N, C-alpha and C positions, 0 to 999 in steps of 0.2 A: 504494500500500500504506500501511496505517496501522500503525505500530509502537507498542508499549506499553512503558512503564517497568516495571521489576520491583518494583512496589509490593507485589504479592502473588505467591506462587509460580505461580499460574495465568497471570499476565501475563508471566512470564519467557519470552523468545524468541517470544512470541505476535505474530502479524502477520495482519491481515485486509485485505480489499479495501475501498477507498473506493467507495461506491455513490451519491454525491451526484448524479451525472449521470443516474441511472436514475429511472424513474417510481416514485413513492412510494405511490400510491394503488392501489386494487383493479384487477384486469384486467377486460377485457370479459366480462360474465357469459355471453353466448351463445357465446363462444369457449372456455369452460372446461367441465369435467365433473368430478364427484366421483369419487375413486378409493378403492378398498377395499384396504388394505394386507394383503399376504400374510405379511409378516415372514419371508421365506425358506421358506415352506411351499408345497408343490405342491397340485394338486387333490385329492390323497389325504390331505392333512394332514401329510405327512411333511416333515421339514426337509431341504431340498436345498441351501440356502445358510446357512452358519453365521453367527453374530454379527450378526443383523439383528433389529430390533424397536424399538418406541417411536418417538420423534421427533415433530416437529410435524405437525399436520394439513396436508394439501396439496390443492390443486385442480390438475388436469391441464390445461395449455394445449394446445389443438388446433393443432398446427404444420402448415403447408402445405409438406411436404417435396417435393411433386410440382410446385409452382408451376403449378397447373393452368390458370389464366387466361392464355391465350396472346395476345400482341400487344395487351395493354391496359396502359397506363401506370399506375403506382401511386406515391403519395407516402408517404414515411416520416413517420408521425405522432409516434412516440415509441419509446424504447428501454426495455425492461422487464427485470426480474429474473425468472428462471424457477427455482423450487425443484427442478424435476424433471430439470435438466440443468446442466452446467457452463458452457455458453455463454449469453450474453444473447440475448433475442429482440426482434424489432422488430415493431411494429404498423403495418401499411400499409393504405392505403385506395385502391382502384382507382377509375378514372374513373366507373365505373357505380355507385359507392357501396358496394361490397362490402368489408368489413373482413376482414383475415386476419393471422395471426401467421406470421413466418418466422424462421429462424435468422439472427441479425444478424451480418453480416461486420464485420471490423475497419475502423475509420475511416469507417463509414457515419454520416451525420448526419441530424438532423431536417430535413425539407424536401427531401431528395434524391429524385429521380425514378428509379425502377427499373422493369424490365420483364422479362418472360420470353417467349421465342419461338425460332424457328428461325434467322432471319437478323436479328440485332439488334446494336447496338454492344456491344463487349466492354469493359465497365467494371464497377467494383465494385458488387455487388448484382444485376447482371443474370444471368439464367439462360438458357442456350442449349445446343444439342447440341455435343458435343466436336468434331464434324466441322468446325464453323465457328469453333473457338477456335484461336488461333495457338499454335504450339509454343513452350514456354518460359513459358507463362502459369500462374500459381498459381490453383488452383481448390479448391472444397470442395463438400460436399453432393452427392456423385457417385453416380449410379445404377449398380448392377451389371447390371441388365436394363432395357432401354428401357421406360419407362412405369410402372415399379414404385416410383418415388420414391427419393430420395437415401438411401444406406446408408453411404457412406464419408466420413470427415472431417466429422463433425458435432459433436464435442466441442470444448471451449475450446482455441484456439490451434492446431488441426490444419489441415492443408492437403495438397494433392498437387500435384506439378509435372508438367505435361504434357511428356514427353520427346520422343515421336515418334508419328507416325501412319503405320500400314502400309497397303499396298494391299489387304490382305485384309479390311479393315474393322475393324481393332482399333487401339486407341491404347495407348501405353505410359505408365504413370504411376509416379512415385516418391513414395511416401507419406512423411509426416513421421517415421514410425517407421523408415524405411530400406528398407521392402519395395518391390519393383518388381513390378508386376502389369499385366495387360492387361484392358481393357474395350472394349466396342463403341463405335465413334465415333458411334453413334446415341443414346447415353445422354446425359441432361441433366446439367449441372454448373453451379455458380454461381461467378462470378469473385470472388477474394479469399480472405483468411484468416479463419477463424472468430474471433469476438470474444472478449474476456476472456482476453487472452494471459497475464496474471500469475496465473492460477488455481493454477498449480503452486507458487507461492511462499507459499500460505496455510499458516500454522502455527497449529493450533487451540489449542495451549497447555495444554489440560487434557482429561481424559476426558469431563467433562460436556458440552463443546462438541461432541464426537462423538456423544453420546447425543441431542443435538438433531437430528442429521441421520440418525437411524435406524441408528446403529452401536453395537453392544454389545461388552463386553470379550472378548478372545480368550483362551481357556484353552489352555495347553500340553498336548500329548499325554501327556507323562510325568506330568502332574498328574492324569490321569484314571484310571479303573479299567480293568482289562484287557478288560472287555466293551465299553468305549466306544472304545478306540483301540489300535492295535498297540503303541504305546509305553507303554500304561497299566501300572500296578503299580510305578511309580517306577523302571523300567528299560527300556532299549531292547533288551536281549538280544543286543547285538553287531551288530544289523542296522542298515543305513543309514536315514536319515530317510525316512519314508513318510507318505502321506496316511492319513486314517481308513479308507480302502478298500484300503490296501496298495500303492499305486503310489508309485514312487520320486519324491521331490520335488526332488532336487538333481542336475542334470546330465543327466537323461533327457528325451528329446523327448516332448512330450505330443501333438503333432500328427503322427499316423502316416499319415493319408491325404493323398496329394499332390494338389494342385490344379494342373492344367495351365496355368491362367491366371496363377499366381504364378511369376514367373521367378526371383526371389531373395527369400528370406525376410528378415525384419528381423534385423539383426546385434545 
């Protein structure tokens, strides 16, 4: 982390990540694609996510979350910054010359040899099915359904602990949030913790820094008009805090549908 002296008000308490070890030049062009920002609007033009808009122009990096090339060794060429996610990404080159981006695990280094397959060595960066991973191993980029690509534990510093494997073909995982859930033992997972562990320690210091990353100011409900929010008109009317659509925001469960595969929700 890089800390700033309070020379200006915007630098007071400001802290950012040091990225000297990351690749400073442009990404591989054929592995990127241009993206059109929706700024919180859906396909009908209606705002479905508030406080979004502006920010720097980005190119989307195509990430191989499926680790589709099986039983082919690859070497890590470099570690790069990805503006579209909190984790860093790694550029790897397979023995057949194919280049690919993957989510970089923590402690992976340039020149490391990694591989994906069914029965391979269980080391950091390798991707294999949960059936062949030892109980007690820390994993990330976990599939929910076999062959669909990793969905769980993909953001910076996240992971899951493999607790148990049952005879009925399911494995029990404890996520970094505290949730305990079941997945099939035929799902693929990658060994290790996702990189960029100190991302949560970032303090942007000023509103302008958040505008750079597509975040706009948040307006309080009581500062709106009655047509825009239930709290509008400078009064709540004695009702509890609610969303713009009238749902209670403090203390009420928002997940009403139970998932049989989730044994214990996050605390």
